[in-house]
C-alpha positions in Angstrom: -48.6 -91.0 -75.7 -50.6 -87.4 -76.1 -47.5 -85.6 -74.9 -45.2 -87.3 -77.3 -47.2 -86.5 -80.2 -47.6 -82.9 -79.1 -43.9 -82.5 -78.9 -43.6 -84.0 -82.1 -46.1 -81.6 -83.9 -44.3 -78.7 -82.2 -40.8 -80.0 -83.4 -42.2 -80.4 -86.8 -43.5 -76.6 -87.0 -40.2 -75.1 -85.5 -38.2 -77.2 -88.2 -40.2 -75.9 -91.0 -39.8 -72.4 -89.7 -36.1 -72.8 -89.5 -35.9 -74.6 -92.8 -36.5 -71.4 -94.8 -33.8 -69.6 -92.9 -31.5 -72.1 -93.7 -31.7 -71.6 -97.3 -31.4 -67.9 -97.4 -28.9 -66.7 -99.9 -28.2 -69.9 -101.5 -28.4 -70.6 -105.3 -31.5 -72.4 -105.8 -31.4 -72.9 -109.6 -29.2 -71.8 -112.4 -31.1 -70.2 -115.1 -28.2 -69.6 -117.5 -24.5 -69.4 -117.4 -24.4 -65.8 -115.8 -27.9 -65.9 -114.0 -29.4 -67.6 -110.8 -32.5 -67.9 -108.8 -31.3 -67.3 -105.1 -33.4 -67.6 -102.0 -33.8 -64.0 -100.5 -36.8 -61.8 -100.2 -37.4 -58.2 -100.9 -36.7 -57.5 -97.4 -33.3 -58.8 -97.5 -32.1 -57.2 -100.9 -33.2 -54.7 -103.6 -32.9 -54.7 -107.3 -29.4 -53.3 -107.9 -27.7 -54.4 -104.7 -24.3 -55.8 -105.4 -23.6 -59.3 -103.9 -20.3 -61.4 -103.5 -20.8 -65.1 -104.3 -19.1 -67.7 -102.3 -18.8 -71.5 -102.3 -17.1 -74.2 -100.1 -14.0 -76.0 -100.5 -13.8 -79.1 -98.7 -10.9 -81.7 -98.1 -10.9 -84.8 -96.4 -9.4 -84.3 -92.8 -9.3 -87.9 -91.7 -11.6 -90.3 -89.9 -14.3 -89.6 -92.2 -14.2 -85.9 -91.6 -14.3 -83.0 -94.0 -12.9 -79.6 -93.5 -14.3 -76.8 -95.4 -13.6 -73.3 -96.1 -15.3 -70.5 -97.5 -14.1 -69.4 -101.0 -15.0 -66.3 -102.9 -16.0 -67.3 -106.3 -17.0 -63.6 -107.7 -19.3 -60.7 -108.0 -22.8 -60.4 -108.9 -25.8 -57.9 -108.9 -29.5 -58.4 -108.0 -31.6 -57.9 -111.1 -35.2 -59.0 -110.6 -37.8 -59.8 -107.6 -38.9 -63.2 -109.0 -41.3 -64.0 -105.9 -41.5 -63.0 -102.2 -38.8 -65.6 -101.4 -36.5 -65.5 -104.7 -34.5 -62.9 -106.5 -32.5 -63.1 -109.6 -28.8 -62.5 -109.5 -26.5 -61.9 -112.4 -23.1 -62.5 -112.1 -19.9 -61.0 -113.8 -18.8 -62.5 -116.9 -16.5 -65.6 -116.3 -18.0 -66.2 -112.8 -18.7 -70.0 -112.5 -21.4 -71.0 -110.1 -23.7 -73.9 -109.2 -26.8 -74.6 -107.1 -25.8 -74.5 -103.4 -23.3 -71.7 -103.6 -24.3 -68.7 -101.5 -24.4 -64.9 -101.8 -23.7 -62.1 -99.2 -24.8 -58.7 -99.7 -22.0 -56.2 -99.8 -21.4 -52.5 -100.7 -19.1 -51.1 -103.4 
């Protein structure tokens, strides 16, 4: 019984450590029509860095399965460090985005 409890505690810590990594680069909150809070820290991006916004386009692939592909949605720039884990990204005018979209850093 003690062994199972110990394994459960270790698994919980491993899952918690990985959870923050799963949300890296994901739009966490829409501030307004052009700005979002994104889960990235100051070691991953700097103010002024250019980023590309992506989303997923998914379709029914039959038998209850979904087939998704990565779709480019537009360009943005890191404008502010909000906290140790979040930055603000301002997207170009006309770029539509939502919570769950994600960004990748790129160079111009």
